[in-house]
C-alpha positions as protocol buffer text, in pm:
chain_id: "A"
residue {
  index: 1
  type: MET
  ca { x: -11645 y: -7416 z: -13430 }
}
residue {
  index: 2
  type: LYS
  ca { x: -11894 y: -7145 z: -13512 }
}
residue {
  index: 3
  type: MET
  ca { x: -11937 y: -6866 z: -13262 }
}
residue {
  index: 4
  type: ARG
  ca { x: -12302 y: -6957 z: -13200 }
}
residue {
  index: 5
  type: ALA
  ca { x: -12200 y: -7307 z: -13091 }
}
residue {
  index: 6
  type: LEU
  ca { x: -11918 y: -7173 z: -12874 }
}
residue {
  index: 7
  type: ILE
  ca { x: -12126 y: -6936 z: -12665 }
}
residue {
  index: 8
  type: PRO
  ca { x: -12338 y: -7199 z: -12483 }
}
residue {
  index: 9
  type: ALA
  ca { x: -12018 y: -7385 z: -12394 }
}
residue {
  index: 10
  type: LEU
  ca { x: -11864 y: -7068 z: -12258 }
}
residue {
  index: 11
  type: LYS
  ca { x: -12169 y: -6992 z: -12048 }
}
residue {
  index: 12
  type: GLY
  ca { x: -12146 y: -7333 z: -11877 }
}
residue {
  index: 13
  type: ARG
  ca { x: -11933 y: -7252 z: -11573 }
}
residue {
  index: 14
  type: HIS
  ca { x: -11772 y: -7596 z: -11550 }
}
residue {
  index: 15
  type: ASN
  ca { x: -11675 y: -7613 z: -11916 }
}
residue {
  index: 16
  type: LEU
  ca { x: -11392 y: -7364 z: -11886 }
}
residue {
  index: 17
  type: PRO
  ca { x: -11104 y: -7372 z: -11892 }
}
residue {
  index: 18
  type: PHE
  ca { x: -11159 y: -7729 z: -12007 }
}
residue {
  index: 19
  type: ALA
  ca { x: -10838 y: -7769 z: -12207 }
}
residue {
  index: 20
  type: ALA
  ca { x: -10622 y: -7646 z: -11920 }
}
residue {
  index: 21
  type: ARG
  ca { x: -10789 y: -7883 z: -11673 }
}
residue {
  index: 22
  type: GLY
  ca { x: -10745 y: -8171 z: -11915 }
}
residue {
  index: 23
  type: LEU
  ca { x: -10378 y: -8094 z: -11960 }
}
residue {
  index: 24
  type: ALA
  ca { x: -10328 y: -8066 z: -11585 }
}
residue {
  index: 25
  type: ARG
  ca { x: -10480 y: -8414 z: -11549 }
}
residue {
  index: 26
  type: GLU
  ca { x: -10242 y: -8537 z: -11815 }
}
residue {
  index: 27
  type: ALA
  ca { x: -9952 y: -8400 z: -11609 }
}
residue {
  index: 28
  type: GLU
  ca { x: -10048 y: -8644 z: -11334 }
}
residue {
  index: 29
  type: GLN
  ca { x: -9915 y: -8917 z: -11564 }
}
residue {
  index: 30
  type: ALA
  ca { x: -9585 y: -8739 z: -11633 }
}
residue {
  index: 31
  type: GLU
  ca { x: -9285 y: -8963 z: -11683 }
}
residue {
  index: 32
  type: SER
  ca { x: -9045 y: -8730 z: -11503 }
}
residue {
  index: 33
  type: LYS
  ca { x: -9029 y: -8401 z: -11314 }
}
residue {
  index: 34
  type: PRO
  ca { x: -8931 y: -8207 z: -11632 }
}
residue {
  index: 35
  type: ASP
  ca { x: -9219 y: -8374 z: -11819 }
}
residue {
  index: 36
  type: PHE
  ca { x: -9457 y: -8274 z: -11538 }
}
residue {
  index: 37
  type: ILE
  ca { x: -9335 y: -7913 z: -11546 }
}
residue {
  index: 38
  type: HIS
  ca { x: -9366 y: -7905 z: -11925 }
}
residue {
  index: 39
  type: LYS
  ca { x: -9723 y: -8037 z: -11920 }
}
residue {
  index: 40
  type: MET
  ca { x: -9824 y: -7793 z: -11649 }
}
residue {
  index: 41
  type: ALA
  ca { x: -9669 y: -7508 z: -11851 }
}
residue {
  index: 42
  type: ILE
  ca { x: -9883 y: -7609 z: -12148 }
}
residue {
  index: 43
  type: ALA
  ca { x: -10190 y: -7608 z: -11922 }
}
residue {
  index: 44
  type: LEU
  ca { x: -10091 y: -7258 z: -11806 }
}
residue {
  index: 45
  type: LYS
  ca { x: -10069 y: -7140 z: -12167 }
}
residue {
  index: 46
  type: GLU
  ca { x: -10415 y: -7283 z: -12236 }
}
residue {
  index: 47
  type: ALA
  ca { x: -10557 y: -7108 z: -11931 }
}
residue {
  index: 48
  type: ASN
  ca { x: -10400 y: -6779 z: -12045 }
}
residue {
  index: 49
  type: GLU
  ca { x: -10554 y: -6824 z: -12387 }
}
residue {
  index: 50
  type: THR
  ca { x: -10891 y: -6899 z: -12228 }
}
residue {
  index: 51
  type: GLU
  ca { x: -10872 y: -6574 z: -12034 }
}
residue {
  index: 52
  type: TYR
  ca { x: -10793 y: -6385 z: -12355 }
}
residue {
  index: 53
  type: TRP
  ca { x: -11093 y: -6533 z: -12539 }
}
residue {
  index: 54
  type: ILE
  ca { x: -11332 y: -6468 z: -12253 }
}
residue {
  index: 55
  type: LEU
  ca { x: -11221 y: -6105 z: -12239 }
}
residue {
  index: 56
  type: LEU
  ca { x: -11253 y: -6075 z: -12615 }
}
residue {
  index: 57
  type: LEU
  ca { x: -11604 y: -6224 z: -12610 }
}
residue {
  index: 58
  type: ARG
  ca { x: -11699 y: -5980 z: -12334 }
}
residue {
  index: 59
  type: GLU
  ca { x: -11554 y: -5682 z: -12522 }
}
residue {
  index: 60
  type: THR
  ca { x: -11745 y: -5779 z: -12836 }
}
residue {
  index: 61
  type: ASN
  ca { x: -12068 y: -5830 z: -12638 }
}
residue {
  index: 62
  type: TYR
  ca { x: -12096 y: -6203 z: -12701 }
}
residue {
  index: 63
  type: LEU
  ca { x: -12084 y: -6239 z: -12323 }
}
residue {
  index: 64
  type: THR
  ca { x: -12216 y: -5991 z: -12070 }
}
residue {
  index: 65
  type: VAL
  ca { x: -11996 y: -5872 z: -11786 }
}
residue {
  index: 66
  type: LYS
  ca { x: -12209 y: -6079 z: -11549 }
}
residue {
  index: 67
  type: GLU
  ca { x: -12174 y: -6392 z: -11763 }
}
residue {
  index: 68
  type: SER
  ca { x: -11799 y: -6352 z: -11789 }
}
residue {
  index: 69
  type: GLU
  ca { x: -11731 y: -6272 z: -11421 }
}
residue {
  index: 70
  type: SER
  ca { x: -11764 y: -6626 z: -11292 }
}
residue {
  index: 71
  type: ILE
  ca { x: -11572 y: -6778 z: -11581 }
}
residue {
  index: 72
  type: LEU
  ca { x: -11294 y: -6522 z: -11544 }
}
residue {
  index: 73
  type: ALA
  ca { x: -11277 y: -6577 z: -11169 }
}
residue {
  index: 74
  type: ASP
  ca { x: -11235 y: -6952 z: -11224 }
}
residue {
  index: 75
  type: THR
  ca { x: -10973 y: -6890 z: -11491 }
}
residue {
  index: 76
  type: VAL
  ca { x: -10774 y: -6650 z: -11272 }
}
residue {
  index: 77
  type: GLU
  ca { x: -10779 y: -6903 z: -10988 }
}
residue {
  index: 78
  type: LEU
  ca { x: -10657 y: -7172 z: -11225 }
}
residue {
  index: 79
  type: LEU
  ca { x: -10381 y: -6942 z: -11353 }
}
residue {
  index: 80
  type: LYS
  ca { x: -10265 y: -6877 z: -10996 }
}
residue {
  index: 81
  type: LEU
  ca { x: -10278 y: -7245 z: -10908 }
}
residue {
  index: 82
  type: LEU
  ca { x: -10087 y: -7358 z: -11217 }
}
residue {
  index: 83
  type: THR
  ca { x: -9825 y: -7087 z: -11168 }
}
residue {
  index: 84
  type: SER
  ca { x: -9775 y: -7193 z: -10808 }
}
residue {
  index: 85
  type: ILE
  ca { x: -9748 y: -7562 z: -10903 }
}
residue {
  index: 86
  type: ILE
  ca { x: -9491 y: -7487 z: -11173 }
}
residue {
  index: 87
  type: LYS
  ca { x: -9280 y: -7268 z: -10943 }
}
residue {
  index: 88
  type: SER
  ca { x: -9290 y: -7529 z: -10668 }
}
residue {
  index: 89
  type: ALA
  ca { x: -9202 y: -7811 z: -10908 }
}
residue {
  index: 90
  type: LYS
  ca { x: -8909 y: -7610 z: -11046 }
}
residue {
  index: 91
  type: ARG
  ca { x: -8782 y: -7536 z: -10693 }
}
residue {
  index: 92
  type: SER
  ca { x: -8799 y: -7901 z: -10596 }
}
residue {
  index: 93
  type: GLN
  ca { x: -8628 y: -7999 z: -10921 }
}
residue {
  index: 94
  type: VAL
  ca { x: -8339 y: -7762 z: -10846 }
}
residue {
  index: 95
  type: THR
  ca { x: -8316 y: -7901 z: -10492 }
}
residue {
  index: 96
  type: MET
  ca { x: -8306 y: -8257 z: -10629 }
}
residue {
  index: 97
  type: ASP
  ca { x: -8037 y: -8166 z: -10884 }
}
residue {
  index: 98
  type: ASN
  ca { x: -7806 y: -8022 z: -10617 }
}
């Protein structure tokens, strides 16, 4: 995708982090607890990558600080949420295994 086409998508607050949200929805259909954890971990990686690209676009002036603030705030919240879900799922998996 060319950068010019990417920028309008990035500026749409609800478009990001789209891949991470999609993967988290996919995790709802997990076949097992390890599968759920794995899918959530992939979503976490996607959210981390989203944060990287937003910061890069801001540093290279494709996005202003103001434009990136909301997107970054949403991404950070998603990162925290996914991390918490993964930790909780791992704890419950250990409890179930014992």
